[in-house]
N, C-alpha and C positions, 0 to 999 in steps of 0.2 A: 513379428514376435507374438502377435495375438494368437496365431495358430499354435505356436510352441506352448504358450501358457495354457491354452484351451486343452491341448492334449495332456499336459501335465496334470491339470485339475481333474479331468474326467477319468484319467487312469488311476489317480490316487483315490478318487471316489469309488471306483469299481473294486479296487483291492480291499478296502475296508468293508464295503457293503457285502461283498462275497464272503469275507472272513466272518462277519457277524451272522450271516445267513447259514454258513457252513455248520456251525454248532447246532443250529435249530434243525437242519436237515438230518443230522446224525442222531439227535436226541431220541426219536422214537425207537431206535435200535440199541443205543448204548447209554442213554441218559445224557444229562448235561452237567455231570459232576466235574470236580477239579481235574480228574484224569482226562476226560474228554477235552476240556478246554486247554489243558497243557498240550495235548496232541495237536489240536487245531492251530494254536498259536505257534508251536514249535515247527510244524510242517510249513506254515505260511512264511515264517521267518527264514527257514532253510531255502524255500523256493525263491524268495526275494533275493537272498544272498547270492544264489546261483545265477539268478536273472541279472543282477547287477554286474556280476563277473562276465557272463556271456554277452550281455548287452554292450559292455565296454569293448570286448573283443570284436564283435560283429560290427559295431559302429565304425571301427577302423577300416573295415572292408567295404561296407556300403553305408556311408554316412548320409542317408537321404530320408526325408520325411516319409516318402512313399514306402520305403522298406519297413519303417517302424509301424506304419498304419496297417500293412499286410500282417505283421506280427500280432498286432492288437486285434485284427479281424479274426485271425485263427484262434486267439485266446477267447474271443467272444463265442465262436462256434463251439469250442470245447466246453465252455462254461454252460452254454445252452443245453448241451447233452446231459449234463450232470443230474438234473431232477428226474430224468427218465431212466437212469440206470442205477439209481440209489437202491431200489428194492432188491433186485437180483444180486447186486454186489454185497449188500448188507447180509444177506443170508449165506453167501459164500464164506464170510468171515464170522459167522455165528458159531464160534468154537465151543466145544464141550469143556466146562470148567475143570473137569478131572484131568484134562491134558496138561494143565499148567499148575494145578494145585492152588489156584487163587482166582476168585471171581474178578478182583481188580485187574489181574493179569489179562483175563479175557477182554475186559473193557479197554485196557490200555492197548493191547496188541491188536484187537479187532478194529477199534476206532482209528488206530494209527494207520494201518494198511488201507482202510477205507478212505481216510482223509488224503493219504498220498495218491491213491489211484484217481480220486475225484478231482482234487484241487491242485496238486503239485505242479503239473505242466502249465495249466492256464495262468496260475499265479507267477510262475517263473517267467513266462512270456511277458506278463505285465511288468515284472521287475526290470525288464530291459529298457523301459521308457526313459528314466532319468539320464543314464549314461548316453543313450542315443541322442536325446535332446541337447545335452551339453556339448556333445561332439559336433552336432549340426550347427549350433550357433557359434562355435569356436572359429568357424571360417570367416565370419563377418564381424566379430566383436573382439575387442582387446580387454574389456573389463570383465573377464570370465568369472572372477570371484563374485562380482555383483550379480551377474546374470545367473550363475549356478545357484546362488543363494535364493534368488527369486523363484527359480524353477522348483527347488525343494520346498520353499515356503508355500507356493501355490499348490503343489502336489499334496502337501500336508493339509492345507486348507480343504482340498477335495476329500481327503481321508476323514477329516472331521465331519464334513457334511455326510459322507458315506457311513459314518458311525451312527448318526442320529436318524437318518432316513429309514433304515430297516426296522429299528426298534419302535420308533414313534409313529410311523406312517405306513410303510409298505407291508410289513408282516402282519400287523393287526388288521389291515384292510384287505389285502390281497392274498396273504399267506406266503409261506416260505418258497414254494416252487415258483410262483409268479414273481416274487422278489428277485430271486436269482436270475430269472429270465429277463427282468427289467435291466439289471446290470449287464447281462450278456448282450442285450439289445443295444445298450449304450456303446459297448465296445465294437459291436458289429457295424453300427451306423457310422461311428467315428472312423473305424478302420476302412470301411468300404468307400469312404470319401477319397481315399488315396488311389483307387484304381477302378471303381465302378462308375459308369455314367449315372447321372441323377435319375434317369428313367427307371432304374432298377430299385430305387428307394421304396416305392410303394410295394414292390414284391417282398422286400425285407419285412416291412410292416405286416403284410399279409401272412408271412411265415410265422412271425411272432404271435399274431392273434390266433393262428391255428394251433400253436403250441399250448396256449392257455386253455384250449378245449379238451386237452388230453386229461385223463384221470388225475384229479387234483388231490386225491387222498394220499397221505404220506405213508401210511402203513395199512395194508389190508388186514381185515379181521373178519372171521366167519360170523360172529355174533354182534358186530358193531352196528349201533343204530344212529350214532352221531359222533363227530370228531370236531376238535377245535384246536387252534394254536393260540397261545397267549404269550405275553411277555415273559412268562416263567417256565412254560412247559408245553408239551404236546398232550392233549387230553382225549380220551375215548370214553364213550358210554357203551357198555356191552349188555346184552340181554340174553339169558339162556332160554331153553325150551320151556321152563316153568314160569317165565315172565319175571324172574329176579334180575334186577339190574345192578351192575357194578361200575364204579368209577375207576378208571385206570389211567395212570400217568406214564408218559415216556415209553420205556422199553417193555413195560407190562410184566414185571416180575412179581407184582402183587396188586391188590386193589385197595383203594382208599375209602370207598364208601359202598354201602349195600342198601338196596331198596326193594321191599316187597310191598306192593300196594295193598295187600290183604291183611297185613299184620305188622305190629311194631316189634314182634319177637324176632331176634336175629340168630336163632338156633344156639344160643349160649355163647356167641362170639364175644370178643372183648368189648364191643359196643354195649352189650347188655350189662356187663360188669361195671363199666364206667358210669353208665346211665343210672345205676343204683346208688351212686355215691351221695347224692343229695339226701337220701334216706338216713344216712349217718348223721346228718345235721338236722334234718327235719324231725328226727326222733325227739329232739329238744325243742322243736317248734320255733326255731330262730332263722331258718334259711329264708333269704329274701332275693339274693342275686347270685346267678351262676354264670361264669364266663367260660366259653369253649374256644381255646386257641387252636386254630386249624380245623375249622368246621367242615371244609371240603363239601361233600354232597349232603351234609346235614343229618347223617344217620343217628348220631348221638342226640342231637337236638330233637329230632322227630321222636326218638324213643322216650326221652325225658318228658316231652310234651304229652305223649300218650299215657305215661305213668302218673305224672303229677299234675297235669292240666295247668291251671293258672296259679298254682301254689307259690310260684316265684317267677322272677324275671329271668329270661334266658337271653344272653348276648353271645353271638358267634363272631369270631374274627377270622377272616380269610383273606389272604394277600392277593389272590387271583380273582379278578373281576369276572372273567369268563367262567370260572368254576362256580362262582356264586349264581350266575345266570343259568348254568346247566343244572345246578341243584334245584333251582326254582322250576325249571322246565321239565326235568326228567326224574327228580327225586322227591317231589311233593313238598318242597320247602315253602312254596308259595301259599300253602294251606295252613301254615303255622305262624303264630304271632311273634316269633322271636325276632329280635333286631340283629341284622347281620352287618358287620362293619368291614369295609374293605381296607385292610391294613396289615402290616407285619405285627405279629403278636407282641413282640417285645416293645416295639415302637409304640403300640397302642397302650400298653401298660405304663410306659414312661410318661406319656402325655395325657393320660386319663386318670384322674384322681379318685375314681369310683372304687368302693371296696366291695369285696365279694365273699360269700360264704364258701363257695367252691370255685376253684380255677382248674379247668381241665386242659391238659396239654396233649394234643394228638396231631402234631404237625410233622409231616414228612415231605422231603423234596427228592426228586429223582427216584421215586419208588420207595427205596428202602432206607434212605439216609435221614436221620434226625438233624435238622439245621443246628449247627454247633452252638449258635448264640442262644438257643432255647434249651440248653442243657448244662449251662455253666453255673458256677457258684454265684456269680453276679446276677444272672437271670433269676435264680431261685430266691435270692435276697429281695429282688424287685417284686416277685410274686408275693413273698412273705409280707412285704410292706402294704400290699393291696388286699390282704385277707383280714377278716374280722377276727376277734379273739375266738380261738377254737375252730377257725376256718381250715379247710382242707385243700391241698394241692394234689391232684391226681394226674398221672402221666402214663401213657401207653408206650412200652418199650418192647421192641422185637428182640428176642434172644432164644436160642435153641436149648439152653440149659441154665441152671442156677449159677454155674461157674463161668458163664460168658463174661468176657472182659468188659463189654459195653454195658451190661446190666450192672456189674459190680461198680463200674466207674460212675454211672449215673446215680445209683442208689447211695454210694459213698458220698458223692457230692451233695445229695439231698440231706444226708445226715450231718454234713458240715454246717447246714443252715437250720434245719428243723430238729426238734427234740425227739420226735417219734416218726419213724418211717416203716411202712409195711409193704409187703409184696403179695400179690395174688396172681398165681400162675393159672391162666385160663386153661382148663382141661383140653388136651389134644390140639394145642396150638403153640406157636412161638410167642404168643403175647403174654407179657407180664404187665399187670397194672400196679404201679407204685402209688402209694398214698403217703402224704407227709403232712404233719401238723405239729404245732407246738404243744398241743394237748393230746393226751392219750385218746385214741379213737375207740368208741364203744361199738363193737360189731354186733352187740345184742340187738341193736336197732334193725339189723337185717334179719336176725333170727326170728323176730316177731313181726316182720313186715307183712302187710296184707294189701294186695292190689286188686280191688274188685274188678272183675271183667278181664283180668290178666293172670290167669291161673299159672301160666308158664313162669312168670316173674315171681309170683307168690311162692312157688316151689323152688325156684332157682336162687332166691335171695339167701336162704339159710346155707345152701351149698357154698355160695360165695364167701359167706362169713367163715365157714369151716376152713376154707383155703387160705385165709388171711394169715400171714406170718410176719411177726415183728423182726426187723433186721438189726444186726449189730454192725457197728462201723469197723471196717478193716483198715488198720493203720498202714498196711503195705500197699494199698491201692491209692494211686495218685488222684487228687481232686481235679476236676475239670474246671478250667477258668477261661476267660475271654482270650487269654494269651496262649493257652495250651488246651486244645480239645480236638484231637485227631479222630473224630467220630467216623469219618469215611474209612479210615484204615481199620478201625474196630469193627465196623459193619462188614467189611470184606472178610475179616477173620471169623466173624460170626457165621457168615454164609458158608465159608469153606469148612468150618467145623461141622456144620450140618451135612454138607456133601460127603465128608469123610465118614460120618456116622452111617449114611445111607449105603456107602460102598463097602462097609465092613460086613 
């Protein structure tokens, strides 16, 4: 029975380990949004269901441990191939959004077919394990209810271990490719025990080690200077011919941070607009603390540091530890005195009682998606409670037009909490900078701003002030709450709106 329980444990471990790794392998091409996770979980469950059914059928024909181990060996071989065919297959399913009328449709359809081709058959083969094992032990036991319960319990225990190993150990240390190869090797070694002599085991290990020497990069990029995998996303740093660096997440639909070692000026991008916000408070001489939620590569922090020096304390909050390290190594954040906290922005505000003159929210996940819990009425009330009297919340929102649903929803939600909400459309971009305060904001402080040594900002500040527009609440637009905030769907609609405009 020890052999039976061992097979059950490691088979369960491999299923969950591969499922967790599957989403990470797909993330560089389709992100790791709700759509991708739905496909991964759905395909895995469908494969397991078919595996249970076929395993039951096949176990009636060949109810032998050796037969099952051969099946698991094949599953291991197919799994070991996966990391090396992901790149070409991903580009095969890189559909043009105009074909479907929806960016989400591209993500859903592309990631679905990719997941099916990569993982359906090996997971289906692994799904045959439990019915096979139950059939095998039925020849010798009469307490089948007891034994089958143990088999499922031990298999589930293996799945629990397989859930934690990738996230906590394997992926952070070895990366996604090696993690999948580790689970594949578990299946190959276990399966080979059924028909290969022990003298072949060193050969299996040698083959596995040779696999690890193959190109470990998940996604090739012409301008990539480094890449990393974290618990949250796939990260690249790219550098163009002029030496300007960008921080890119997952599928690469946009960049999160910008860095030019020669200047803090970002060519009038939204970073420059947001970085001027403290001037709206500094004009009154009261700014002391500024919080940046979603500091990423630290572009905003670096720009503010260059503009205002030590005029106030800057605290950055970034959930991804590896992004913080990349910001220090490749984006000059190590040269700035700002304090960077590794935390979720909302969680940090909940458990930190500090008050701020300005709270800046520039948090995005999976490239284009604002985390819903950082755009709800409850979150904005939390920010309000951490602002000094006259303090300002400023937020970057991607939207192709003033009428975009996502922009209206977020601004309307802000107006449900703050008395005064303003929008600044950054010229020639999708970026809207929203500012909210319980006091009216005096943009004259930007009109008369002077930044010695930074003529670009001195000339830019009055332009920003001219673009500021006070918003009125629209009673027809629904408020975003923790219970209802479909920002992924709104983002999809936003992107498709822009694509339609380009096609006209």
